[in-house]
C-alpha positions, 0 to 999 in steps of 0.5 A: 377297308381292305387296305386299312386292314392290311396296314393294321396287320403290318403294324401289328406284326412290326410291334410284335417283333419288337421285344418289350423287355431288355435284351442282354448281349455280351458287349452290346447295350440292350435297347428295349423298344415299345409302341408310342401311344401317340403314333401306332406306327412308330417305336421309341427307345424305352431305356438303355441299361449297361450289361456287364459280363463277368470274365472267368479269368477275372474270378481265377485271378481274384482267387489266386490273390486271396490264396496268396494273402491267406496262405502265408499266415495260415502256414505260419500259424500251423508251424507255430502250433507244431513248435509249441506242441513239440516243446510241450511234449519234450518238456514233459519227457525231460521232466520224466527223465530227470525224475528217473535219474534222481530216483536211480541216483538216490539208491546208490551208496557212493557218489561215483556210482550215483552219478553214473547211474543218473547219467545212464538213467536219464539217457535211457529214459529219453531214448525210451520216450522217443525224444531226440536231443541235439545235445544232452547234459546231466548234472548230479548233486550228490551232497545228500549222500554225504550226510550222516546216517539218520539224517535226511539227505536228497539227491538232485539231477538236472537234465538239459536237452536241446530241442531242434526247431530248424526243420520248421523254418519259422522266421524270427524263431531260433533253430533250437531251444534248450529245455531244463528240468530238475528233479529231487529224490530223498535218500534213505536216512538209514542207508549206509553211505560212502564218499567214494 
């Protein structure tokens, strides 16, 4: 009776030391063992499950690849947005400059004075608005100053401004774009005019 009890206690100690759930160890396939119902003194494999450990280096590599794929389109989209905003704002400022130049030209009595005033007004307006043009040209149509007194005449001014885009380094986009704006102003029909 004492021998049987001793054998039984040894068997229980062996079974209690065997894990009943899978053990996951790096590089080792976990093997869980359980007691065989037919023979209390034997143990048998329960199941074998692969255990994979994700490497931190692999995660960093995948993040770097994702960043390399996502960053170029994002940078290009940002540069396109900047270029579009620059062109829109420059266009509005050039419109304002042409309007100022046409208004200034319409109040002068001579063609030469109207042309000089229009050039000066356009350049001053662009400078006051903080727009920098790679090149600027101002064309003044002073035919309205030649019509007889009592008839309605108009003076038109066309301002061309070349806006630089080379600092954005966008592939397929020209380094500069020329924006054009034309404005017209009515000449006072009762103002005396001279062709000089």
